[in-house]
C-alpha positions as CSV (number, residue, x, y, z in Angstrom):
1,M,78.4,65.5,186.2
2,M,77.6,62.3,184.4
3,E,75.3,60.1,186.1
4,R,75.3,56.4,186.2
5,N,72.5,54.2,184.7
6,R,71.6,52.3,187.9
7,P,68.6,51.9,190.1
8,P,68.1,54.7,192.8
9,H,69.4,54.1,196.3
10,T,69.1,55.6,199.7
11,T,71.9,57.8,200.7
12,A,73.7,56.8,203.9
13,R,73.9,59.5,206.7
14,W,77.1,60.6,208.1
15,P,77.8,59.7,211.8
16,A,77.1,62.8,213.7
17,R,80.0,62.8,216.2
18,L,82.6,62.4,213.5
19,V,81.2,64.1,210.6
20,V,82.9,67.5,210.7
21,A,86.4,66.1,211.2
22,A,86.0,63.6,208.4
23,L,84.7,66.2,206.1
24,L,87.4,68.7,206.8
25,L,90.1,66.0,206.6
26,G,88.7,64.4,203.5
27,A,87.6,67.6,201.4
28,G,91.1,68.3,200.0
29,A,91.6,64.5,198.9
30,L,88.8,64.7,196.2
31,V,89.4,65.6,192.8
32,G,87.0,67.3,190.5
33,W,83.5,68.6,191.8
34,S,80.4,70.5,190.9
35,V,78.2,72.7,192.7
36,S,75.5,75.1,191.4
37,A,76.9,78.1,193.3
38,V,80.5,79.1,194.4
39,F,80.9,80.7,197.9
40,V,83.8,83.1,198.1
41,P,83.8,85.1,201.4
42,P,84.6,88.7,200.8
43,S,88.3,89.2,201.6
44,D,87.6,92.3,203.5
45,A,85.1,90.8,205.8
46,L,87.4,87.9,206.5
47,A,90.3,90.3,207.1
48,T,88.3,92.2,209.7
49,S,86.2,89.6,211.5
50,G,87.6,86.3,210.6
51,S,84.3,85.2,209.3
52,T,81.5,85.9,206.9
53,H,77.9,84.7,206.1
54,V,76.7,82.9,203.1
55,E,73.1,81.8,202.0
56,V,72.1,78.2,202.0
57,V,71.2,77.5,198.3
58,A,70.0,74.7,196.0
59,G,72.8,72.9,194.4
60,E,74.8,69.6,194.0
61,V,78.0,68.1,195.1
62,G,80.0,65.2,193.6
63,S,83.5,64.3,192.7
64,S,85.0,62.6,189.7
65,V,88.5,62.3,188.0
66,Q,89.4,62.1,184.4
67,L,91.4,59.1,183.6
68,T,92.3,56.8,180.6
69,T,90.7,53.4,180.0
70,V,92.7,51.1,177.9
71,A,90.8,48.6,175.9
72,S,92.6,45.6,174.5
73,W,91.7,42.2,173.0
74,P,93.1,39.1,174.4
75,Q,93.8,36.6,171.5
76,T,94.0,32.8,171.9
77,P,95.8,30.8,169.2
78,A,93.1,28.6,167.6
79,G,93.7,27.6,164.0
80,T,96.6,26.3,161.9
81,N,97.2,26.8,158.2
82,R,97.8,23.8,156.0
83,A,97.9,25.4,152.6
84,A,101.4,25.8,151.0
85,G,102.0,28.6,148.4
86,T,101.5,32.4,148.1
87,V,98.9,34.3,149.9
88,T,96.9,35.9,146.9
89,S,94.3,37.7,149.1
90,V,93.2,38.4,152.7
91,A,89.3,38.5,153.3
92,V,89.1,39.4,156.9
93,G,90.4,42.1,159.1
94,P,91.7,42.0,162.8
95,G,88.6,41.5,165.1
96,D,86.0,40.8,162.3
97,E,83.2,38.6,163.3
98,V,82.9,35.4,161.2
99,G,80.8,32.2,160.9
100,D,81.2,28.8,159.5
101,G,82.1,28.8,155.8
102,A,83.7,32.4,155.8
103,E,86.6,32.8,153.6
104,L,89.7,33.9,155.5
105,Y,92.4,34.2,152.8
106,S,93.4,32.6,149.7
107,V,96.7,30.7,148.7
108,D,97.4,30.5,145.0
109,L,93.9,31.7,144.4
110,R,92.3,28.8,146.3
111,P,90.1,30.0,149.4
112,V,91.0,29.0,152.8
113,V,87.7,28.6,154.8
114,V,87.0,28.7,158.6
115,A,84.9,26.2,160.2
116,T,83.9,24.9,163.8
117,G,85.8,22.0,165.0
118,A,88.1,20.8,167.7
119,V,90.2,18.5,165.5
120,P,92.4,20.6,163.2
121,A,92.7,19.9,159.5
122,F,95.3,17.4,158.8
123,R,94.8,15.4,155.7
124,P,92.7,15.3,152.5
125,L,89.1,14.2,153.0
126,T,87.5,12.1,150.1
127,L,85.1,9.3,149.5
128,A,85.5,6.5,152.2
129,S,87.3,8.9,154.7
130,E,86.1,8.6,158.3
131,G,86.6,10.3,161.5
132,A,85.9,13.4,163.7
133,D,87.2,15.7,160.9
134,V,84.9,14.3,158.4
135,Q,82.0,14.8,161.0
136,Q,83.1,18.4,161.2
137,L,83.1,18.8,157.4
138,Q,79.6,17.4,157.4
139,Q,78.4,19.8,160.0
140,L,79.9,22.7,157.9
141,L,78.2,21.7,154.8
142,A,75.0,21.3,156.7
143,E,75.3,24.7,158.1
144,L,75.8,26.0,154.6
145,G,72.7,24.3,153.2
146,Q,74.7,21.9,151.1
147,Y,74.1,18.6,152.9
148,D,71.0,17.0,154.6
149,G,72.4,13.6,155.3
150,L,73.6,12.2,158.5
151,V,76.5,13.9,160.4
152,D,78.0,10.5,161.2
153,G,81.7,11.1,160.3
154,E,81.6,8.8,157.3
155,F,82.5,10.4,153.7
156,G,79.8,8.8,151.5
157,P,78.3,9.6,148.2
158,L,76.1,12.1,149.8
159,T,78.9,13.9,151.4
160,E,80.9,14.0,148.2
161,A,77.8,15.4,146.3
162,A,77.6,18.1,148.9
163,V,81.4,18.9,148.7
164,K,81.1,19.3,144.9
165,R,78.4,21.7,145.3
166,W,80.3,23.7,148.0
167,Q,83.4,23.7,145.8
168,E,81.4,25.2,142.8
169,S,80.1,28.0,145.1
170,L,83.9,28.8,146.0
171,G,84.9,28.9,142.4
172,V,87.4,25.9,142.6
173,P,87.4,22.5,140.7
174,A,84.5,20.5,141.9
175,D,86.4,17.3,142.3
176,G,84.8,16.2,145.6
177,V,88.1,16.2,147.6
178,V,88.7,18.7,150.5
179,Q,92.4,19.4,150.7
180,A,93.9,19.8,154.1
181,G,94.7,23.3,153.4
182,D,91.1,24.3,152.3
183,L,89.9,24.4,155.9
184,V,91.0,26.1,159.2
185,F,89.0,24.6,162.2
186,V,88.5,26.6,165.4
187,P,86.8,25.7,168.5
188,E,83.7,28.0,168.2
189,L,81.9,30.0,165.8
190,P,80.5,32.5,165.2
191,G,83.0,34.8,166.9
192,R,85.7,37.3,166.4
193,I,89.0,36.4,164.9
194,S,92.3,37.7,164.1
195,L,95.0,36.7,161.5
196,D,98.7,36.9,162.0
197,D,99.4,39.8,159.5
198,E,103.1,39.1,159.5
199,L,102.3,35.6,158.1
200,V,99.1,36.2,156.3
201,R,99.4,39.2,153.9
202,P,99.3,39.3,150.1
203,G,102.6,38.1,148.6
204,A,103.7,36.2,151.7
205,G,104.8,32.5,151.4
206,L,103.3,29.7,153.6
207,V,104.5,26.2,153.8
208,G,101.8,24.8,156.1
209,G,101.8,24.3,159.7
210,E,101.7,28.0,160.7
211,A,99.5,29.1,163.6
212,V,97.8,32.0,161.9
213,V,94.3,32.3,163.4
214,S,93.5,33.6,166.9
215,T,90.1,33.9,168.5
216,L,88.9,37.0,170.4
217,P,86.5,37.1,173.2
218,A,82.9,38.8,172.8
219,E,84.4,42.1,174.1
220,P,87.7,43.4,174.9
221,Q,89.3,43.8,178.4
222,F,88.9,47.4,179.8
223,V,91.4,48.5,182.4
224,I,92.4,51.8,184.1
225,P,96.0,52.0,185.3
226,V,96.2,54.1,188.5
227,G,98.5,54.6,191.5
228,R,97.7,52.7,194.8
229,S,96.9,55.9,196.7
230,Q,94.6,57.1,193.9
231,A,92.9,53.6,193.7
232,A,91.9,54.0,197.4
233,S,88.9,56.3,196.3
234,M,87.9,53.9,193.5
235,P,86.7,50.6,195.2
236,P,84.8,47.9,193.3
237,G,81.4,49.2,192.3
238,T,82.7,52.7,191.4
239,A,81.0,54.1,188.4
240,V,82.9,54.7,185.2
241,A,81.8,56.7,181.9
242,I,84.0,55.7,178.9
243,Q,84.0,57.8,175.9
244,A,83.6,55.7,172.8
245,P,85.4,56.3,169.6
246,D,82.1,57.4,168.1
247,G,81.5,59.8,171.0
248,A,78.8,57.7,172.7
249,S,79.1,57.0,176.6
250,W,79.7,53.5,177.5
251,Q,78.7,52.7,181.2
252,A,81.1,50.5,183.4
253,V,82.0,49.8,187.0
254,V,85.2,48.9,188.8
255,A,85.0,45.1,189.0
256,E,88.4,44.6,190.8
257,Q,91.7,46.0,191.5
258,L,94.9,44.1,190.5
259,P,98.5,44.5,190.6
260,S,99.4,46.2,187.3
261,G,102.7,44.4,186.7
262,E,104.2,47.7,185.7
263,A,105.3,49.1,189.1
264,D,104.8,48.2,192.9
265,D,102.9,51.5,193.2
266,Q,100.6,50.9,190.4
267,L,97.3,49.0,190.3
268,A,95.0,48.0,187.4
269,L,91.3,48.9,187.8
270,V,89.5,46.0,185.7
271,L,86.3,47.2,184.6
272,G,83.0,45.4,184.0
273,G,79.6,46.3,182.6
274,A,77.0,48.0,184.9
275,D,74.5,45.4,186.2
276,G,76.4,42.7,184.4
277,A,75.7,44.2,180.9
278,S,78.2,44.4,178.0
279,I,80.3,47.6,178.3
280,C,80.7,48.3,174.5
281,G,77.8,46.1,173.2
282,A,77.3,46.6,169.3
283,G,80.2,49.1,169.3
284,C,83.0,46.7,170.3
285,G,83.8,46.2,166.7
286,A,85.1,49.9,166.6
287,L,88.0,48.8,168.9
288,S,91.0,47.8,167.1
289,A,92.4,44.3,167.6
290,R,95.8,45.6,166.9
291,G,97.3,46.9,170.2
292,D,95.7,48.9,172.9
293,T,93.1,51.7,172.3
294,P,93.1,54.5,174.8
295,L,89.7,56.0,175.8
296,P,89.0,59.1,177.9
297,S,87.0,58.3,181.0
298,T,85.3,59.8,184.0
299,V,85.6,57.7,187.3
300,V,82.9,58.9,189.7
301,T,84.6,58.9,193.0
302,A,81.6,60.5,194.7
303,E,78.1,60.3,193.3
304,T,76.5,63.6,192.4
305,V,73.8,64.5,195.2
306,R,71.4,67.4,194.8
307,G,69.9,69.3,197.7
308,L,70.7,72.4,199.8
309,V,74.4,73.2,199.9
310,V,76.6,74.8,202.3
311,P,80.4,75.1,202.6
312,V,81.9,72.4,204.9
313,A,83.4,75.1,207.0
314,A,79.9,76.4,208.0
315,L,79.4,73.0,209.8
316,G,80.2,72.9,213.6
317,S,79.6,70.3,216.2
318,A,78.6,70.6,219.7
319,A,79.3,68.6,222.8
320,D,76.3,66.5,222.5
321,G,77.5,65.3,219.0
322,T,74.9,67.3,217.0
323,V,76.0,68.9,213.8
324,A,74.8,72.4,213.1
325,V,75.1,75.6,211.2
326,V,74.9,79.0,212.8
327,D,72.9,81.9,211.5
328,E,73.5,85.6,211.4
329,R,71.8,86.1,214.9
330,G,73.8,83.3,216.4
331,R,71.3,80.6,216.5
332,R,72.1,77.1,215.9
333,H,70.4,75.0,213.3
334,P,71.0,71.3,213.5
335,V,71.4,69.6,210.2
336,E,72.2,66.2,208.7
337,V,75.0,65.8,206.2
338,V,73.9,64.0,203.1
339,A,77.0,64.1,201.1
340,A,80.2,66.2,200.8
341,A,82.9,66.8,198.2
342,R,85.7,69.3,197.9
343,G,84.7,71.7,200.6
344,M,80.9,71.5,199.8
345,A,78.2,69.7,201.5
346,V,74.5,68.8,201.1
347,V,72.6,69.1,204.2
348,E,68.9,68.7,205.5
349,G,67.3,70.5,208.2
350,V,67.5,74.1,207.0
351,D,65.6,76.1,204.5
352,A,67.1,77.9,201.4
353,G,68.0,81.5,201.9
354,L,69.2,81.1,205.4
355,R,72.5,82.9,206.0
356,V,75.0,81.0,207.8
357,R,78.3,81.8,209.2
358,V,81.6,80.7,207.6
359,P,83.6,79.3,209.3
360,A,81.2,77.9,212.1
361,P,82.2,79.0,215.6
362,E,83.7,76.5,217.9
363,G,81.3,74.7,220.3
364,G,78.1,76.3,220.7
365,D,75.1,76.3,223.0
366,P,72.7,73.4,222.0
367,A,69.9,75.4,223.7
368,A,70.2,78.3,221.5
369,E,68.6,76.5,218.3
370,G,66.6,78.1,215.7
């Protein structure tokens, strides 16, 4: 069983009067389990006496189910192309992280550069231009180390000289004029972006005005589609171990359950990072921004608990509400049930090696305790 990376916690005890009924009813509902020993009563013993005896042994119980997490990148349209001509190169791939001044693609061999700004590029910027778009240009030039003047939105001689230096670094004519198609402004950088690969591909024609750049969040969405009945055993806080493309294990938890939109009997388990951390961290870039990425995952429906293990069928309850096991000599040994999964239970109150009856006799004399 895979363990979650979370602070240790105190295991809750089961209510004594209801424990046996709950265990017997719930044991068959859990999927996947692990114990260090398997108890299989001899068929001839059961056939002759209806019961057998097994040893209390050290082991563990837990429950998990193997499902598929779907990772996908929500994309928000954020940038408009203003260049007209033929796309001659593409410099970024889907989901690449870029910063101010990064080349996105080229049109007629002229680079198209991304920059931070709320105002889209809409006109040529030249000496004497003024406005918020000029201020965004000055901020870009300052970020690139080409400009150390005031970021005031006034295109003066210092801004013109900085533009010429920048143009020289790009390998385009240093005329001091920034064409509308030279820049694509997006709200925030650095960040992950994606280009519309139907519009922006070598050989494609652009006329200007195309929405070609989308921004992506810091990490993708992680969702597990499940049926409503299955989701009942996976409430918020349930641990999930996701197998990353490189074989690493990403730790997550169920953050919320939402209607899937696929069918009335389906839910979407939306995952979040354990303790608020990122799920994929530095590995997010390995997830394709084109469509969905399926990832094998283990959902821990019952945490693994270690201790002394007995079959659930060995547990019986008396009229006074105590839960106990019965040894070979018919003596009752009261126990506390710490955890149970798939027909096995971790108990406290007995020693390893004690042989207990399976199934437990009905009722029992509370006075005959070991």
